[in-house]
C-alpha positions as CSV (number, residue, x, y, z in Angstrom):
1,M,55.0,46.2,-20.9
2,L,58.6,45.5,-20.2
3,F,59.5,47.5,-17.0
4,H,57.4,47.7,-13.9
5,H,57.8,49.8,-10.7
6,A,55.5,49.7,-7.7
7,R,55.4,52.4,-5.1
8,E,53.1,53.5,-2.2
9,I,50.4,55.9,-3.4
10,D,51.6,58.5,-0.8
11,H,55.0,58.6,-2.5
12,V,53.6,59.1,-6.0
13,R,54.0,62.4,-7.9
14,F,53.1,63.5,-11.3
15,G,56.6,63.9,-12.3
16,V,60.0,62.5,-11.7
17,V,60.9,60.4,-8.7
18,R,64.2,59.3,-7.4
19,Q,65.3,56.7,-5.0
20,E,66.3,58.1,-1.5
21,R,68.2,56.5,1.2
22,L,65.7,55.4,3.8
23,S,67.9,56.3,6.7
24,R,68.1,59.9,5.4
25,L,64.4,60.2,5.2
26,L,63.9,58.8,8.7
27,G,66.6,60.8,10.4
28,P,68.9,59.5,13.1
29,E,68.0,56.5,15.1
30,P,67.1,56.6,18.8
31,T,70.4,57.3,20.7
32,E,69.5,57.3,24.3
33,C,71.1,53.9,24.9
34,L,74.0,54.3,22.5
35,R,76.1,56.0,25.2
36,S,76.2,52.9,27.2
37,G,77.7,50.9,24.2
38,E,74.9,48.5,24.2
39,L,72.6,47.4,21.3
40,C,69.6,49.7,21.2
41,P,66.1,48.6,20.2
42,I,65.1,50.4,17.1
43,D,61.9,50.5,15.1
44,D,61.2,48.4,12.1
45,W,61.9,51.2,9.6
46,H,65.4,51.9,10.9
47,E,66.0,48.1,11.1
48,Q,65.1,47.8,7.4
49,A,67.3,50.6,6.5
50,L,70.3,48.9,8.4
51,Y,69.5,45.6,6.6
52,M,69.0,46.9,3.0
53,E,71.2,49.9,2.5
54,P,74.6,48.1,2.5
55,A,73.5,46.1,-0.6
56,Y,72.1,49.3,-2.2
57,D,75.3,51.2,-1.6
58,W,77.4,48.3,-3.0
59,L,75.4,48.3,-6.2
60,A,75.4,52.1,-6.4
61,E,79.3,52.1,-6.4
62,R,79.3,49.7,-9.4
63,I,76.5,51.2,-11.6
64,G,77.2,54.9,-10.9
65,F,74.0,55.9,-9.3
66,Y,71.7,55.0,-6.3
67,P,69.2,52.4,-7.6
68,L,65.5,52.8,-8.2
69,F,64.4,49.3,-9.0
70,L,62.0,47.9,-11.7
71,A,60.9,44.3,-12.6
72,V,61.5,43.4,-16.2
73,G,59.1,41.2,-18.3
74,D,55.5,40.6,-19.2
75,H,54.6,37.6,-17.2
76,E,52.8,37.8,-14.0
77,D,55.8,36.4,-12.1
78,A,57.8,39.5,-13.2
79,L,55.1,41.8,-11.9
80,R,55.0,40.0,-8.6
81,I,58.6,40.8,-7.6
82,T,57.6,44.5,-7.5
83,G,55.7,43.9,-4.3
84,Y,52.5,45.1,-5.9
85,A,50.6,41.9,-5.1
86,D,51.6,41.9,-1.4
87,Q,49.0,44.5,-0.6
88,F,46.3,42.0,-1.4
89,R,47.3,39.6,1.3
90,R,44.6,39.4,4.1
91,K,47.1,38.1,6.5
92,H,50.9,38.4,7.1
93,R,51.1,41.6,4.9
94,P,54.7,42.8,4.9
95,A,55.4,45.8,7.0
96,G,54.9,49.1,5.2
97,V,52.9,47.6,2.3
98,R,49.6,49.7,2.4
99,N,48.4,50.9,-1.0
100,R,50.6,50.6,-3.9
101,A,50.3,51.7,-7.6
102,L,52.1,49.9,-10.4
103,F,53.7,51.9,-13.2
104,S,54.6,50.1,-16.3
105,F,56.8,51.2,-19.1
106,A,57.3,50.0,-22.7
107,D,60.9,51.2,-22.6
108,L,63.2,53.2,-20.7
109,P,66.2,55.4,-21.6
110,E,69.8,55.0,-20.5
111,P,71.4,54.9,-17.9
112,L,69.7,51.6,-17.2
113,A,71.5,48.8,-15.3
114,F,70.2,45.2,-15.2
115,Q,70.7,42.7,-12.5
116,D,70.1,39.0,-12.0
117,Y,67.2,39.0,-9.5
118,D,68.0,35.6,-7.9
119,A,71.8,36.4,-7.5
120,W,70.8,39.9,-6.1
121,H,69.6,38.1,-3.0
122,F,73.2,37.3,-2.0
123,P,74.1,40.9,-1.0
124,L,70.6,41.4,0.4
125,G,71.2,38.4,2.8
126,G,74.8,38.8,3.3
127,T,74.8,42.0,5.5
128,M,77.1,41.6,8.4
129,E,77.1,43.3,11.8
130,I,80.2,45.3,12.3
131,G,79.3,47.3,15.4
132,T,76.3,48.9,17.2
133,H,73.8,49.7,14.5
134,R,76.4,49.3,11.7
135,R,76.4,46.8,9.0
136,E,78.3,46.2,5.7
137,V,78.1,43.7,2.9
138,I,81.0,41.9,1.2
139,V,80.2,40.4,-2.2
140,P,82.8,37.9,-3.6
141,P,83.8,38.3,-7.3
142,Y,81.8,35.2,-8.3
143,W,78.6,36.8,-7.0
144,E,79.4,40.1,-8.4
145,R,79.7,38.5,-11.9
146,A,76.5,36.6,-11.3
147,I,74.5,39.7,-10.3
148,L,75.9,42.1,-12.9
149,K,76.9,39.9,-15.9
150,A,78.9,42.7,-17.3
151,S,79.3,41.3,-20.7
152,W,75.6,41.0,-21.4
153,R,73.8,43.5,-23.7
154,R,70.3,44.8,-23.2
155,S,69.0,42.3,-25.7
156,D,70.6,39.4,-23.6
157,W,68.8,40.6,-20.5
158,L,65.4,40.9,-22.2
159,R,65.9,37.5,-23.7
160,R,66.4,36.1,-20.2
161,A,63.3,38.0,-18.9
162,R,61.1,36.4,-21.5
163,R,62.5,32.9,-20.9
164,A,62.7,33.0,-17.2
165,P,60.0,35.4,-15.8
166,G,60.8,37.1,-12.6
167,S,64.5,36.5,-13.0
168,V,65.6,40.1,-14.1
169,Q,65.4,43.4,-12.5
170,A,66.7,46.8,-13.7
171,A,67.8,49.9,-11.9
172,V,67.6,53.6,-13.0
173,P,68.7,56.8,-11.2
174,E,65.2,58.4,-11.6
175,L,61.9,57.7,-13.2
176,D,59.3,60.0,-14.9
177,L,56.0,58.5,-13.8
178,R,54.2,60.6,-16.3
179,A,55.7,58.5,-19.1
180,A,54.2,55.2,-17.8
181,D,52.2,53.5,-20.5
182,R,50.1,51.7,-18.0
183,I,49.2,52.2,-14.3
184,W,47.5,49.7,-12.1
185,C,46.0,50.4,-8.7
186,R,44.0,48.5,-6.1
187,N,40.6,50.3,-6.1
188,Q,38.5,53.0,-7.6
189,A,39.4,55.5,-4.8
190,T,43.0,55.2,-5.5
191,R,42.3,55.5,-9.3
192,G,40.6,58.7,-8.6
193,R,43.6,60.0,-6.7
194,L,45.9,59.2,-9.5
195,I,43.8,60.8,-12.1
196,A,43.4,63.9,-9.9
197,M,47.2,64.1,-9.8
198,G,47.3,64.5,-13.7
199,F,47.5,60.8,-14.9
200,A,45.5,60.1,-18.0
201,P,42.3,58.1,-17.0
202,E,42.7,55.8,-20.0
203,R,46.0,54.6,-18.6
204,V,44.9,53.9,-15.0
205,E,43.3,50.6,-14.3
206,V,42.0,48.9,-11.1
207,R,43.8,45.5,-11.2
208,R,44.6,42.8,-8.6
209,L,47.3,40.3,-8.8
210,R,46.8,36.7,-7.7
211,V,48.7,36.2,-4.3
212,E,50.9,33.2,-3.9
213,P,51.5,31.6,-0.5
214,W,54.7,32.3,1.2
215,W,55.9,28.6,1.1
């Protein structure tokens, strides 16, 4: 399997899924203290949207669509960057990670945009505060070239994914989960939910991933 996408089971549907801006799904942030001009405390989900969305918006402007991400490669290190393994942590589980399914695809049609996963952390970590609950990201040309590698063909990216597992991610505008060649989930109860949705039983497996320490 070359392309892998993990998502919460509550957000799985037997059909096409698209990436949505988290801030749009959450609605407006608390506004009671905004009138005073002071920084307002907000919940973790709104904070995550403020932190992540400037980088997503930057990428969307360059690839032509709002990105839905997949890991690329066959090695376990590639699967791990989807976040699927995080649900098996007994302690220090990341916020919002509850019960994820992993959808794997042998191939994906265009449009498909690849990024260097390591370089992608520059815009993720480069978000700057520009006002009360407003942030933006500025990506210098060097880092844009490192992330997008515009001259690379699909074969170059796949070669990189084979040689350096966990170094390549891909983005698509939407994903038909029905086309997944393999689906992993955490337990038999989740497998039953997926099958009840319509996914073929022979494609749904209960599989765990080894959890690596944070350090």
